[in-house]
PyMOL commands that place a pseudoatom at each C-alpha (Angstrom):
pseudoatom trace, name=CA, resn=MET, resi=1, chain=A, elem=C, hetatm=0, pos=[10.781, -12.871, 6.443]
pseudoatom trace, name=CA, resn=GLU, resi=2, chain=A, elem=C, hetatm=0, pos=[8.011, -13.068, 3.862]
pseudoatom trace, name=CA, resn=ILE, resi=3, chain=A, elem=C, hetatm=0, pos=[6.125, -9.796, 3.528]
pseudoatom trace, name=CA, resn=GLU, resi=4, chain=A, elem=C, hetatm=0, pos=[2.579, -9.896, 2.130]
pseudoatom trace, name=CA, resn=ARG, resi=5, chain=A, elem=C, hetatm=0, pos=[1.701, -6.158, 2.254]
pseudoatom trace, name=CA, resn=VAL, resi=6, chain=A, elem=C, hetatm=0, pos=[3.142, -2.933, 3.564]
pseudoatom trace, name=CA, resn=LEU, resi=7, chain=A, elem=C, hetatm=0, pos=[1.063, -0.495, 5.588]
pseudoatom trace, name=CA, resn=ALA, resi=8, chain=A, elem=C, hetatm=0, pos=[2.338, 3.067, 5.811]
pseudoatom trace, name=CA, resn=ALA, resi=9, chain=A, elem=C, hetatm=0, pos=[1.052, 4.844, 8.923]
pseudoatom trace, name=CA, resn=ILE, resi=10, chain=A, elem=C, hetatm=0, pos=[0.806, 8.617, 8.990]
pseudoatom trace, name=CA, resn=ALA, resi=11, chain=A, elem=C, hetatm=0, pos=[0.400, 10.205, 12.485]
pseudoatom trace, name=CA, resn=VAL, resi=12, chain=A, elem=C, hetatm=0, pos=[-2.129, 13.064, 12.491]
pseudoatom trace, name=CA, resn=SER, resi=13, chain=A, elem=C, hetatm=0, pos=[-3.371, 15.367, 15.245]
pseudoatom trace, name=CA, resn=ASP, resi=14, chain=A, elem=C, hetatm=0, pos=[-6.992, 15.665, 13.996]
pseudoatom trace, name=CA, resn=LEU, resi=15, chain=A, elem=C, hetatm=0, pos=[-8.309, 12.617, 12.150]
pseudoatom trace, name=CA, resn=GLY, resi=16, chain=A, elem=C, hetatm=0, pos=[-11.346, 14.438, 10.777]
pseudoatom trace, name=CA, resn=LYS, resi=17, chain=A, elem=C, hetatm=0, pos=[-9.330, 17.320, 9.311]
pseudoatom trace, name=CA, resn=ALA, resi=18, chain=A, elem=C, hetatm=0, pos=[-6.692, 14.869, 7.979]
pseudoatom trace, name=CA, resn=LYS, resi=19, chain=A, elem=C, hetatm=0, pos=[-9.306, 12.659, 6.352]
pseudoatom trace, name=CA, resn=GLU, resi=20, chain=A, elem=C, hetatm=0, pos=[-10.628, 15.644, 4.397]
pseudoatom trace, name=CA, resn=TRP, resi=21, chain=A, elem=C, hetatm=0, pos=[-7.150, 16.411, 3.095]
pseudoatom trace, name=CA, resn=TYR, resi=22, chain=A, elem=C, hetatm=0, pos=[-6.343, 12.803, 2.136]
pseudoatom trace, name=CA, resn=GLU, resi=23, chain=A, elem=C, hetatm=0, pos=[-9.786, 12.406, 0.505]
pseudoatom trace, name=CA, resn=VAL, resi=24, chain=A, elem=C, hetatm=0, pos=[-8.694, 15.168, -1.904]
pseudoatom trace, name=CA, resn=LEU, resi=25, chain=A, elem=C, hetatm=0, pos=[-5.224, 13.577, -2.311]
pseudoatom trace, name=CA, resn=PHE, resi=26, chain=A, elem=C, hetatm=0, pos=[-6.592, 10.141, -3.158]
pseudoatom trace, name=CA, resn=GLY, resi=27, chain=A, elem=C, hetatm=0, pos=[-9.720, 11.381, -4.893]
pseudoatom trace, name=CA, resn=ARG, resi=28, chain=A, elem=C, hetatm=0, pos=[-12.067, 9.294, -2.683]
pseudoatom trace, name=CA, resn=PRO, resi=29, chain=A, elem=C, hetatm=0, pos=[-13.143, 8.696, 0.875]
pseudoatom trace, name=CA, resn=ALA, resi=30, chain=A, elem=C, hetatm=0, pos=[-11.249, 6.217, 3.073]
pseudoatom trace, name=CA, resn=ASP, resi=31, chain=A, elem=C, hetatm=0, pos=[-11.804, 2.584, 2.223]
pseudoatom trace, name=CA, resn=ALA, resi=32, chain=A, elem=C, hetatm=0, pos=[-12.123, 1.597, 5.837]
pseudoatom trace, name=CA, resn=GLU, resi=33, chain=A, elem=C, hetatm=0, pos=[-12.092, 2.867, 9.419]
pseudoatom trace, name=CA, resn=PRO, resi=34, chain=A, elem=C, hetatm=0, pos=[-11.436, -0.430, 11.208]
pseudoatom trace, name=CA, resn=MET, resi=35, chain=A, elem=C, hetatm=0, pos=[-11.274, 1.124, 14.677]
pseudoatom trace, name=CA, resn=ALA, resi=36, chain=A, elem=C, hetatm=0, pos=[-11.469, 4.457, 16.438]
pseudoatom trace, name=CA, resn=GLY, resi=37, chain=A, elem=C, hetatm=0, pos=[-8.612, 6.782, 15.483]
pseudoatom trace, name=CA, resn=LEU, resi=38, chain=A, elem=C, hetatm=0, pos=[-7.777, 4.972, 12.193]
pseudoatom trace, name=CA, resn=ALA, resi=39, chain=A, elem=C, hetatm=0, pos=[-8.664, 5.506, 8.589]
pseudoatom trace, name=CA, resn=GLU, resi=40, chain=A, elem=C, hetatm=0, pos=[-7.126, 3.718, 5.631]
pseudoatom trace, name=CA, resn=TRP, resi=41, chain=A, elem=C, hetatm=0, pos=[-6.903, 3.872, 1.859]
pseudoatom trace, name=CA, resn=ARG, resi=42, chain=A, elem=C, hetatm=0, pos=[-6.021, 0.681, 0.001]
pseudoatom trace, name=CA, resn=GLY, resi=43, chain=A, elem=C, hetatm=0, pos=[-4.202, 0.563, -3.296]
pseudoatom trace, name=CA, resn=ALA, resi=44, chain=A, elem=C, hetatm=0, pos=[-2.448, -1.928, -5.547]
pseudoatom trace, name=CA, resn=GLY, resi=45, chain=A, elem=C, hetatm=0, pos=[0.835, -1.490, -3.705]
pseudoatom trace, name=CA, resn=GLY, resi=46, chain=A, elem=C, hetatm=0, pos=[-0.274, -1.412, -0.130]
pseudoatom trace, name=CA, resn=VAL, resi=47, chain=A, elem=C, hetatm=0, pos=[-2.257, 0.588, 2.435]
pseudoatom trace, name=CA, resn=VAL, resi=48, chain=A, elem=C, hetatm=0, pos=[-1.926, 4.160, 3.702]
pseudoatom trace, name=CA, resn=GLN, resi=49, chain=A, elem=C, hetatm=0, pos=[-3.304, 4.554, 7.222]
pseudoatom trace, name=CA, resn=LEU, resi=50, chain=A, elem=C, hetatm=0, pos=[-4.065, 7.736, 9.113]
pseudoatom trace, name=CA, resn=VAL, resi=51, chain=A, elem=C, hetatm=0, pos=[-3.534, 7.223, 12.821]
pseudoatom trace, name=CA, resn=ALA, resi=52, chain=A, elem=C, hetatm=0, pos=[-4.720, 9.786, 15.387]
pseudoatom trace, name=CA, resn=ASP, resi=53, chain=A, elem=C, hetatm=0, pos=[-1.577, 10.428, 17.426]
pseudoatom trace, name=CA, resn=ARG, resi=54, chain=A, elem=C, hetatm=0, pos=[-0.995, 14.049, 18.460]
pseudoatom trace, name=CA, resn=ARG, resi=55, chain=A, elem=C, hetatm=0, pos=[2.408, 13.299, 19.928]
pseudoatom trace, name=CA, resn=ARG, resi=56, chain=A, elem=C, hetatm=0, pos=[3.843, 11.875, 16.693]
pseudoatom trace, name=CA, resn=ALA, resi=57, chain=A, elem=C, hetatm=0, pos=[1.856, 14.036, 14.189]
pseudoatom trace, name=CA, resn=GLY, resi=58, chain=A, elem=C, hetatm=0, pos=[3.916, 15.841, 11.588]
pseudoatom trace, name=CA, resn=GLY, resi=59, chain=A, elem=C, hetatm=0, pos=[6.889, 13.531, 11.493]
pseudoatom trace, name=CA, resn=SER, resi=60, chain=A, elem=C, hetatm=0, pos=[5.724, 10.952, 8.953]
pseudoatom trace, name=CA, resn=LEU, resi=61, chain=A, elem=C, hetatm=0, pos=[7.255, 10.486, 5.486]
pseudoatom trace, name=CA, resn=VAL, resi=62, chain=A, elem=C, hetatm=0, pos=[5.441, 8.580, 2.776]
pseudoatom trace, name=CA, resn=THR, resi=63, chain=A, elem=C, hetatm=0, pos=[6.256, 8.107, -0.904]
pseudoatom trace, name=CA, resn=LEU, resi=64, chain=A, elem=C, hetatm=0, pos=[3.567, 7.320, -3.445]
pseudoatom trace, name=CA, resn=GLN, resi=65, chain=A, elem=C, hetatm=0, pos=[4.899, 5.959, -6.719]
pseudoatom trace, name=CA, resn=VAL, resi=66, chain=A, elem=C, hetatm=0, pos=[2.684, 6.822, -9.698]
pseudoatom trace, name=CA, resn=PRO, resi=67, chain=A, elem=C, hetatm=0, pos=[2.989, 6.085, -13.392]
pseudoatom trace, name=CA, resn=ASP, resi=68, chain=A, elem=C, hetatm=0, pos=[2.715, 9.774, -14.409]
pseudoatom trace, name=CA, resn=ALA, resi=69, chain=A, elem=C, hetatm=0, pos=[3.577, 12.415, -11.797]
pseudoatom trace, name=CA, resn=ARG, resi=70, chain=A, elem=C, hetatm=0, pos=[2.417, 15.349, -13.903]
pseudoatom trace, name=CA, resn=ARG, resi=71, chain=A, elem=C, hetatm=0, pos=[-0.966, 13.775, -14.573]
pseudoatom trace, name=CA, resn=ALA, resi=72, chain=A, elem=C, hetatm=0, pos=[-1.384, 12.796, -10.907]
pseudoatom trace, name=CA, resn=LEU, resi=73, chain=A, elem=C, hetatm=0, pos=[-0.636, 16.293, -9.717]
pseudoatom trace, name=CA, resn=ASP, resi=74, chain=A, elem=C, hetatm=0, pos=[-2.922, 17.883, -12.361]
pseudoatom trace, name=CA, resn=GLU, resi=75, chain=A, elem=C, hetatm=0, pos=[-5.750, 15.545, -11.195]
pseudoatom trace, name=CA, resn=LEU, resi=76, chain=A, elem=C, hetatm=0, pos=[-5.036, 16.575, -7.588]
pseudoatom trace, name=CA, resn=ALA, resi=77, chain=A, elem=C, hetatm=0, pos=[-5.267, 20.269, -8.451]
pseudoatom trace, name=CA, resn=ALA, resi=78, chain=A, elem=C, hetatm=0, pos=[-8.528, 19.652, -10.344]
pseudoatom trace, name=CA, resn=ARG, resi=79, chain=A, elem=C, hetatm=0, pos=[-9.978, 18.122, -7.125]
pseudoatom trace, name=CA, resn=GLY, resi=80, chain=A, elem=C, hetatm=0, pos=[-9.090, 21.238, -5.137]
pseudoatom trace, name=CA, resn=GLY, resi=81, chain=A, elem=C, hetatm=0, pos=[-5.677, 20.199, -3.911]
pseudoatom trace, name=CA, resn=PRO, resi=82, chain=A, elem=C, hetatm=0, pos=[-2.533, 22.199, -4.230]
pseudoatom trace, name=CA, resn=SER, resi=83, chain=A, elem=C, hetatm=0, pos=[-1.303, 23.192, -7.705]
pseudoatom trace, name=CA, resn=VAL, resi=84, chain=A, elem=C, hetatm=0, pos=[2.319, 22.058, -7.912]
pseudoatom trace, name=CA, resn=GLU, resi=85, chain=A, elem=C, hetatm=0, pos=[4.797, 21.107, -10.579]
pseudoatom trace, name=CA, resn=PRO, resi=86, chain=A, elem=C, hetatm=0, pos=[6.906, 17.978, -10.402]
pseudoatom trace, name=CA, resn=ASP, resi=87, chain=A, elem=C, hetatm=0, pos=[10.671, 18.434, -10.059]
pseudoatom trace, name=CA, resn=ASP, resi=88, chain=A, elem=C, hetatm=0, pos=[12.202, 16.928, -13.239]
pseudoatom trace, name=CA, resn=THR, resi=89, chain=A, elem=C, hetatm=0, pos=[15.694, 18.383, -12.833]
pseudoatom trace, name=CA, resn=THR, resi=90, chain=A, elem=C, hetatm=0, pos=[17.064, 17.130, -9.531]
pseudoatom trace, name=CA, resn=SER, resi=91, chain=A, elem=C, hetatm=0, pos=[17.210, 13.417, -10.330]
pseudoatom trace, name=CA, resn=ASP, resi=92, chain=A, elem=C, hetatm=0, pos=[18.059, 11.338, -13.450]
pseudoatom trace, name=CA, resn=ILE, resi=93, chain=A, elem=C, hetatm=0, pos=[16.028, 8.495, -12.001]
pseudoatom trace, name=CA, resn=VAL, resi=94, chain=A, elem=C, hetatm=0, pos=[12.777, 10.019, -10.767]
pseudoatom trace, name=CA, resn=VAL, resi=95, chain=A, elem=C, hetatm=0, pos=[10.413, 12.944, -11.270]
pseudoatom trace, name=CA, resn=PHE, resi=96, chain=A, elem=C, hetatm=0, pos=[8.874, 13.996, -7.941]
pseudoatom trace, name=CA, resn=THR, resi=97, chain=A, elem=C, hetatm=0, pos=[7.244, 16.560, -5.732]
pseudoatom trace, name=CA, resn=THR, resi=98, chain=A, elem=C, hetatm=0, pos=[6.701, 16.625, -1.983]
pseudoatom trace, name=CA, resn=LEU, resi=99, chain=A, elem=C, hetatm=0, pos=[3.386, 17.816, -0.506]
pseudoatom trace, name=CA, resn=THR, resi=100, chain=A, elem=C, hetatm=0, pos=[2.694, 18.484, 3.181]
pseudoatom trace, name=CA, resn=ASP, resi=101, chain=A, elem=C, hetatm=0, pos=[-0.534, 17.614, 4.867]
pseudoatom trace, name=CA, resn=PRO, resi=102, chain=A, elem=C, hetatm=0, pos=[-2.106, 19.885, 7.548]
pseudoatom trace, name=CA, resn=ASP, resi=103, chain=A, elem=C, hetatm=0, pos=[0.224, 18.435, 10.242]
pseudoatom trace, name=CA, resn=GLY, resi=104, chain=A, elem=C, hetatm=0, pos=[3.373, 18.863, 8.141]
pseudoatom trace, name=CA, resn=ASN, resi=105, chain=A, elem=C, hetatm=0, pos=[3.782, 15.147, 7.216]
pseudoatom trace, name=CA, resn=ALA, resi=106, chain=A, elem=C, hetatm=0, pos=[5.687, 14.845, 3.945]
pseudoatom trace, name=CA, resn=ILE, resi=107, chain=A, elem=C, hetatm=0, pos=[3.899, 12.999, 1.113]
pseudoatom trace, name=CA, resn=THR, resi=108, chain=A, elem=C, hetatm=0, pos=[6.168, 12.581, -1.895]
pseudoatom trace, name=CA, resn=VAL, resi=109, chain=A, elem=C, hetatm=0, pos=[4.640, 11.768, -5.295]
pseudoatom trace, name=CA, resn=VAL, resi=110, chain=A, elem=C, hetatm=0, pos=[7.248, 10.072, -7.464]
pseudoatom trace, name=CA, resn=GLN, resi=111, chain=A, elem=C, hetatm=0, pos=[7.461, 8.773, -11.002]
pseudoatom trace, name=CA, resn=VAL, resi=112, chain=A, elem=C, hetatm=0, pos=[10.354, 6.557, -12.072]
pseudoatom trace, name=CA, resn=ARG, resi=113, chain=A, elem=C, hetatm=0, pos=[11.794, 7.813, -15.364]
pseudoatom trace, name=CA, resn=GLU, resi=114, chain=A, elem=C, hetatm=0, pos=[11.373, 5.491, -18.314]
pseudoatom trace, name=CA, resn=GLY, resi=115, chain=A, elem=C, hetatm=0, pos=[14.420, 3.246, -18.554]
pseudoatom trace, name=CA, resn=ALA, resi=116, chain=A, elem=C, hetatm=0, pos=[15.717, 4.102, -15.134]
pseudoatom trace, name=CA, resn=ALA, resi=117, chain=A, elem=C, hetatm=0, pos=[16.934, 1.252, -12.992]
pseudoatom trace, name=CA, resn=VAL, resi=118, chain=A, elem=C, hetatm=0, pos=[15.525, 1.246, -9.469]
for i in range(1, 118): cmd.bond("trace and resi %d" % i, "trace and resi %d" % (i + 1))
show_as sticks, trace
zoom trace
């Protein structure tokens, strides 16, 4: 199977409320709302979609790999997001922190340590 792009879908109960939270996370409004109940942010590595689905809301897990976790989290806090520190003691391979959106979906921000093989 040849894969051209990966889309990560996050189920949310209230699309409007979720969009506000993810606008702070990503530092910008959604790139597209291609249909009712769907908003998406596009990046170099793929697409993150919010999908209005009350039944599944709160069970999604998404990992966002960034070049510098501390800088990304500082920028998030400066935009009004949560102020959190990355965990740099649990893993010899990555530095990370997990945030939760209003529905309880887990969004992990991860940085691969320099020289680590992944």
